[in-house]
C-alpha atoms as one frame of an Amber mdcrd trajectory, in Angstrom:
protein
   0.000   0.000   0.000   1.365   3.418  -0.983   1.428   6.283   1.518   1.719
   9.493  -0.439   1.610  13.186   0.327   0.541  15.814  -2.223   4.065  16.244
  -3.624   4.680  12.506  -3.957   1.246  12.000  -5.484   2.006  14.389  -8.334
   4.584  11.861  -9.592   1.712   9.471 -10.316  -0.374  11.953 -12.257  -0.410
  11.968 -16.037   0.571  15.630 -16.165  -2.149  18.248 -15.557  -4.793  15.881
 -16.812  -8.098  11.159 -12.905 -14.496  11.056  -6.034 -18.020  11.398  -3.173
 -18.322  14.103  -1.157 -20.018  12.703   1.865 -21.233   9.460   0.408 -20.470
   7.577   3.549 -21.938   9.899   6.168 -23.183   8.276   9.356 -26.181   9.662
  11.292 -28.012   8.784  14.467 -30.650   6.313  13.346 -30.874   3.772  10.553
 -33.245   5.825   8.412 -31.080   8.943   8.641 -27.945   6.908   7.957 -29.380
   5.610   4.703 -30.675   9.044   3.680 -27.406  10.832   4.385 -25.390   8.120
   2.681 -27.509   8.398  -0.470 -27.319  12.186  -0.542 -23.606  12.367   0.046
 -22.745   9.570  -2.300 -24.532  11.352  -5.104 -22.332  14.386  -4.548 -19.114
  12.404  -4.498 -19.888  10.239  -7.503 -20.892  13.237  -9.567 -17.756  15.220
  -8.909 -15.415  12.650 -10.390 -16.702  12.932 -13.930 -14.374  14.987 -16.117
 -12.701  14.257 -19.441  -9.068  13.228 -19.417  -8.275  15.925 -21.990  -7.266
  19.427 -20.920  -7.975  22.326 -23.252  -7.926  26.099 -22.954 -11.706  26.256
 -22.586 -13.890  23.230 -21.914 -17.236  22.339 -20.394 -18.860  18.995 -19.667
 -22.088  17.627 -18.182 -22.601  14.118 -16.780 -25.922  12.805 -15.477 -26.510
   9.912 -13.076 -29.449   7.949 -11.688 -29.428   6.616  -8.134 -31.245   3.490
  -6.996 -31.535   1.932  -3.533 -32.259  -1.808  -3.420 -33.445  -1.596  -7.025
 -35.802   1.336  -6.433 -35.224   4.813  -7.820 -33.856   7.055  -5.062 -32.455
  10.165  -6.760 -30.746  11.792  -9.704 -28.085  14.409 -10.224 -25.744  16.056
 -12.652 -22.439  17.841 -12.716 -21.325  20.833 -14.762 -17.593  21.304 -15.155
 -15.862  24.305 -16.655 -12.132  24.540 -17.095  -9.444  26.664 -18.653  -5.665
  26.528 -18.608  -5.495  27.786 -15.006  -8.606  26.713 -13.125 -11.273  24.022
 -12.925 -14.741  24.875 -11.602 -17.267  22.209 -10.626 -20.954  22.439  -9.693
 -22.808  19.234  -8.815 -26.452  18.986  -7.736 -28.550  16.048  -6.554 -32.185
  15.580  -5.456 -34.131  12.696  -3.962 -36.573  10.677  -6.057 -38.880   7.687
  -5.797 -38.666   5.557  -2.665 -36.227   7.880  -0.918 -38.463  10.892  -1.505
 -41.264   9.130   0.389 -38.946   9.207   3.429 -37.310  12.554   2.868 -37.115
  15.335   0.331 -33.509  16.410  -0.080 -31.547  18.774  -2.283 -27.774  19.067
  -2.247 -25.128  21.028  -4.104 -21.338  20.861  -4.192 -19.242  23.648  -5.711
 -15.465  23.822  -5.914 -12.595  25.507  -7.725  -8.990  24.346  -7.869  -5.847
  24.680  -9.948  -5.892  22.882 -13.297  -2.121  22.323 -13.113  -1.396  21.434
  -9.484  -4.854  20.380  -8.215  -4.423  22.727  -5.252  -7.889  23.570  -3.884
  -9.055  27.183  -3.871 -12.624  27.000  -2.576 -15.165  24.349  -1.657 -18.841
  24.581  -0.693 -21.386  21.943   0.332 -25.098  22.681   0.838 -27.831  20.328
   2.002 -31.543  21.097   2.450 -34.256  18.708   3.584 -37.710  18.654   5.126
 -36.366  17.073   8.324 -34.544  20.104   9.646 -32.670  23.309   8.966 -30.157
  23.723   6.132 -26.552  22.563   6.375 -23.740  24.576   4.792 -19.956  24.219
   4.709 -17.653  26.760   3.017 -13.887  26.299   2.771 -11.377  28.872   1.473
  -7.772  27.704   1.100  -4.684  29.898   1.599  -1.608  28.048   0.345   0.810
  30.725   1.548  -0.130  30.129   5.176  -1.389  26.521   4.783  -4.594  27.606
   6.509  -8.167  26.898   5.491 -10.966  29.239   6.546 -13.973  27.168   7.637
 -17.498  28.603   7.793 -20.285  26.228   8.795 -24.004  26.395   9.455 -26.323
  23.673  10.680 -29.839  24.899  11.323 -29.482  28.040  13.433 -25.978  27.152
  14.649 -23.020  28.892  12.996 -19.286  28.387  13.313 -16.251  30.109  11.815
 -12.567  29.312  12.343  -9.296  28.614  10.518  -7.033  25.577  10.778  -4.056
  23.870   9.149  -4.819  21.666   6.162  -1.414  20.375   4.989  -1.671  16.875
   3.512  -5.456  16.947   3.059  -7.679  17.754   0.081 -11.325  18.638  -0.134
 -13.450  15.809  -1.630 -13.620  17.236  -5.151  -9.886  17.923  -5.414  -9.214
  14.420  -4.103 -11.523  13.005  -6.769  -9.644  14.708  -9.584  -6.277  13.643
  -8.178  -7.448  10.034  -8.057  -8.900  10.048 -11.518  -5.836  11.593 -13.141
  -3.496   9.091 -11.593  -1.268   7.599 -14.276  -1.558   3.974 -13.177  -4.824
   2.663 -11.724  -3.391  -0.831 -11.274  -1.604   0.113  -8.028  -3.247   0.591
  -4.612  -3.093   3.988  -2.924  -4.915   6.317  -0.544  -5.678  10.015  -0.256
  -6.586  12.056   2.837  -9.761  14.153   2.680 -11.092  17.087   4.700 -14.624
  18.373   4.065 -14.845  20.966   6.845 -16.468  18.470   9.189 -14.346  15.318
   9.304 -10.917  14.095   8.268 -10.913  10.731   6.525  -8.728   8.496   4.400
  -9.948   6.959   1.148  -8.222   3.680   0.276  -8.332   2.703  -3.395  -7.417
  -0.830  -4.495  -7.536  -2.197  -8.055 -10.035  -5.018  -8.658  -9.248  -5.752
 -12.294 -10.371  -4.900 -15.821 -13.622  -6.031 -17.417 -16.868  -4.923 -19.008
 -19.680  -3.164 -17.164 -23.179  -2.540 -18.516 -25.035   0.659 -17.691 -27.845
   2.561 -19.407 -25.389   4.145 -21.834 -24.269   0.680 -23.008 -21.527  -1.847
 -22.308 -18.079  -0.411 -21.609 -14.585  -1.698 -20.915 -13.725  -0.435 -17.443
 -11.344  -0.449 -14.498 -12.927  -1.728 -11.294 -11.708  -0.144  -8.039 -12.454
  -1.189  -4.459 -13.035   1.828  -2.203 -12.894   2.084   1.585 -13.339   5.276
   3.600 -11.925   5.368   7.141 -12.199   8.153   9.689  -8.858   9.579  10.805
  -8.172  10.030  14.489  -9.945   8.431  17.408 -11.151   4.904  16.717 -10.405
   5.137  12.946 -13.935   3.929  12.263 -14.747   2.574   8.813 -17.317   4.913
   7.297 -18.200   2.825   4.254 -17.101   0.755   1.289 -17.903   0.646  -2.393
 -16.905  -0.381  -5.913 -16.286   2.103  -8.705 -16.048   1.352 -12.432 -14.176
   3.901 -14.593 -14.122   3.678 -18.390 -10.914   2.244 -19.843 -10.410   4.948
 -22.457  -9.001   8.450 -22.768 -11.990   9.982 -20.941 -11.981   7.725 -17.845
 -15.614   8.475 -17.122 -17.077   7.084 -13.873 -19.688   4.622 -15.124 -21.029
   2.900 -12.040 -20.647   3.038  -8.277 -22.161   0.523  -5.873 -22.105   1.029
  -2.115 -23.624  -0.637   0.931 -23.591   2.104   3.596 -25.967   0.690   6.232
 -28.893  -1.229   4.741 -29.141  -2.666   1.253 -27.228  -1.483  -1.809 -27.014
   1.930  -3.427 -26.238   2.075  -7.155 -25.088   5.176  -9.072 -25.317   4.715
 -12.822 -24.333   6.958 -15.729 -27.334   7.764 -17.935 -25.984  10.580 -20.137
 -22.668  12.239 -20.941 -22.093  15.464 -22.854 -18.363  15.617 -23.523
């Protein structure tokens, strides 16, 4: 297993050319655990979809459908804009079908980071539901001081502080770093900070093969994923399998995860490259 910091990781990237925001969130009761896992997983899966080709100006949209135990649970899309200096990502997801009967949710992830070094600049996560007040996390990164400004809101509670972030990436930056790795046949991990928790995502190759989704049958890399909380009891937050297309685009095609009860499936239904 590799242990890599940001500088060492750059050696594995294919130049400035490939992630789940809170897919594996854990709440207080079984119903909330499932709901949060679905919501967060949508955000993470959506943010990893970007073409392997860098150009001066480029935009892309990927759309996914989410099912839980075979029943429709949500849908979402991601819009990515990039130029020679910066990448900007906006991903949105909403509940559907069986999940919507339990809870109506809407979530959005926005981030900007360097197109050349993958250094994060800003990150924002928003979640609204009919169960309680809104949740908001805003991160602003200062690479001169290695400090991140954290602004959070949960219901009526607000918090603002700064802290060191060396060695950690926000979820979207981590996703792009993983996807642009030169060799997906070697295991690795990346440390993630989302303004709430620090975690480590372990990625292990599970072979090459074909996977069938609604866009057709595709040759793909299969990756085993495991997210573990850093500090304290190092609790495992969740596991999953991710299939990425074995071509120049490396599009995330399918993610399956079993957060608490049953199986969640994230499937590509449309790609505008």
